[in-house]
N, C-alpha and C positions, 0 to 999 in steps of 0.2 A: 494453555493452562498457566504458562509462566506469567503472561501479562495479567491474567485473571487473578492470580495470587497477589501480584503487585497492587492491583486495583482494590482487592479485598483488604489489603494492608492499609492503603490510603483511606478507605471507607472507615475502617476500625479506628485508626488514629484521628481522622477528621471528626468523626462523631464524638469520640472521647474528648477532643479539644473543645468542641462546642459545649458539651455537658460540663466540662471543667470551667469554661468561661462563665456559664450560668451560675454555678454554685460558688465560684471564687468571688463573685460580687458581694457575697455575704460572709464568707469564711476566710478569704485571703488565698492567694494563688499557691503559696508554699505549703499551706495547710492541706490544700487539695492534693498537691504532689505527694506529700508524706503518706496520707491515708490511702490514696488510690494505689500507690506503689505497694503498700502492705497488702491490700486486697488482691492485687495482681500476683504478688509473690505467693500468697497462701493458695490461691486458686491453681496456679500452674504447678506448684510443688505437690499439692494434693493429687492433681491429675497425673503427674509423673510417677508418684508412688503407686498409684492404682493401675496405671495403664502401660507405663514404660518399663523397660528392663533395668538392669543395674547401671548406675551412672559411670561414665568414662572420664578419666582425669583430664584428658586433652579437651574434651567438650566442656568440662567444668571450667577450665581456665579460659577458653575462648568466650564462653557464655558470661563468665564473671567480668572479663574485660569489656564485653559489650554492655553489661549492666552499669559498669562504672561510667562509661561514656554517656549512657542514657540518663543516669542520675545527674551528672554534672551538666549535661545538655539542658535538662529541664530547669535547673537552678539558674544557669547563665541566661537561658532564654527569658525567664521571667524577670531577671534583672534588666535585660535589654528592653523588655516591654515597659518597665518603669523608667529607664534612662532615656529612651528615645521615642520617636513617633512610631506608633504601633504598626501602621501600614508598611513603613519602610523596614522595620525590624522583621515582620513576618515574611516579607519578600526576600530579604537577604538570607534569613535562616532557611527558608524553603529551598531556595536555589542552591545554596551550599550543601544542603542535605542530599540533593540530587547529584551535584557535580563531584563530590568527594568519592563516592563509590563508583561513579562512572569512570573517573580518571584511574582509580585503582584497577577496575576491571579491564580497561584498555591496556594498562601497564602490565597486567598479568597475561596478556595475550588474547583477550577476548576480541573478536572481530565481528560486530554486528553488520548486517548487510547495509548497503547504501540507503535502501528504503527505510530500514529501522533507524538508522542514524538521523535521517530527516525527521522521522517521528519523534525521536529523542529531543532534537533541537526545538521542535514545535512545542513539546510538552514543557520543556524548561522555560521557554518564553511564556507559555500559558500559566505556569505556576506564579511567575512574577506578576503577571497582569491580574490574576484572581486575588492573590494575597495582598497586593497593593491597591486594589480597586476600591477598598472601603473608605478609609480616611475619616470615619465618623468620630473616632476618639481623638483626632489630632487637633483639638481645640487649643487656642492660645493659652487658656488658663491651665489646662492639663500639662501643656508643654512647660510652662513656668514651674509647675510643681515638680515635674520629673527632673528638670535641671537643678532645682534646689536640693533635691534628695541626693543627687550623685555628683554635685559639683566638686571637682578635685578628687573624686574617688578613683578606685582601681579600674583601669581600662575604660575610662570615660572619654569618649569622643563624641563628636557631633551626632545627634540622633541615635546614640548607642550602637554605632556601626561595628565597633570592635567586638562588643559582646554578642551581637547578632551573628557575626561571622564565626566566633568561637562556638556558639550554640549550634550553628549549622554544621560545622566541622565535627562537633561531638556527635550529633545525630547521624552524620554520614559514616563516621567510624563505628558507631553502633551497628549499622547495617553491614559494614565490611567485616567486623569481628564475628558477627553471627554467621556470615558466609563461610568462615573458616571452620566452624563446628561441623563435623561429619558424622554425627550420630544417626543411627538408623531411625530412631524416633526423635522428633524435634522437641518433645516435651521437656526433656532434661536441660538442653541448652537454654530454652525459654525460661525455665524455672531458675537456673543459675543467674541468668541476666536480670530477672526481676528481683531476686534476693540481693544481688550485688548493688542494684539501684537503691534498694531500701537502705542498705548499710551506708552508702554514700550520703544519701539525703539525711538520714537520722544523725550521722556523724557531724553534719554541719548545723544541726539544730542549735547547739550552744553559741555558734557564731551568728547565725541568721535570726535566732530568737523569734520564730513564728508562733502564733497562737495555735495551740494544739487542740483545744476544745472545739468540738464540732456539734452543732445542733442535730438531734436525731432525725429531723426532717431532711437534712442535707446528706445524711449518711447513705441513703439509698442511691442518690445520684452519684456520690463519690464512689460507691461500690461499682456502679455501671461504668464509670470512667476507668477504674482499675481493670475490670473485665475486658473492656474494649481495648485497652493497651496490651493486655495479655494475649487477646485474640490476634491483634495486629502483629505481635511478635511471632506467634505461631505461623500465621500465613506468610510472613516474610521468610521464615526459615524454610517453609515448604517451597516457596518460590525460588529461592537461591539454590535449593537442591535440584530443582527441575531444569533450570536454565541459566542464562547469563546474568551475572551480578549487575552489569551495566543496564540491562533492560528492566529487571525487577526493581532496582533502586529508583530509577526515574519514575516508573509507574507508581511506586509507593510514595514518592514525594509529592504526589498530587493531593495530599491530605487537605490543603486549603480549599479544594473544590467542594467536598462534602460538608466542610464546616460552613462555607458560604450558603450552600443549599439548605442546610438546617436553619440558618439564620433567616433565610427567605421564607421557609415553610412555617416555622414556629414563632418567629419574632416579627415577621412582616417587614424585614429590612429589604429595601430595594437594591437591585443589582445595578451598578453603574454600567455605562456602555463599555468601559474598559474591561469589566468583569465578564460581560456577555461575549466580547471578542475572545477573552481568555478561555471561556467555556468551549466555544467553537473550535479554537485552536487545539485545546486539550483533546476533544473528541477526534479531530482529524489526526493528531499525533498518535493517539492510541490505536486508531485503525491502521496507520502506517506501521507502527511497531508490531501489531499482530500479523499483518500481511508480510512484513519483512522477516 
């Protein structure tokens, strides 16, 4: 069940990323983040009010801290996608998303079995292979445009490495902070996380100045993005309640896999040999994590 919740989290976030990528081509990435986070916050808060008991202060604090990391992670991640090569950025972000909670879990005394550790290692390598296996958007023209947008800007390194690392650490801390919430019902920590994410993103609107108007045809997809992110947050909370943070977090970080699958099924994008190897390694790693 622990690995299953982690995989459900990866599926939710991965499908959400795919849908966000589709609609962001017309509306802009930050616009998608703002509206999808609002939808997720409304959905989880409404569910918590109807189905959960009274909120607990400690869970509110941990959930809010997780939401701050989620909101900042999204913003920095999209800056990284603009500043650097998308394949490299996605790889660095995904790997750090897995490594940060894994390291925290081990530091807190978690001791997965040798078989599970082998599975974790395979999954981390698989994440890198799948996320970096595309490269379709790394054209010379787009590279020149990204460098001109951020040349001399804050945290600008070659290929957006610094921003991708910060985004991955932010997403990893989002998982760690959610793990600290100990509510009997995971709806309230998820709701606090989504609300705090909205506050962070909206607070940066005057600085980032995204276009807030969204065509009605795109709102349906954006709503699905927000609901997918909310569902991923809930399954993540269920996973860390049932088992080891180090196992759940690594399984959850497999989100590039369903994103690539959706691109294959709905956009006809071909998988590279590197991605196929990554898929096989991911399946093997998951089996080892379950058996371990």
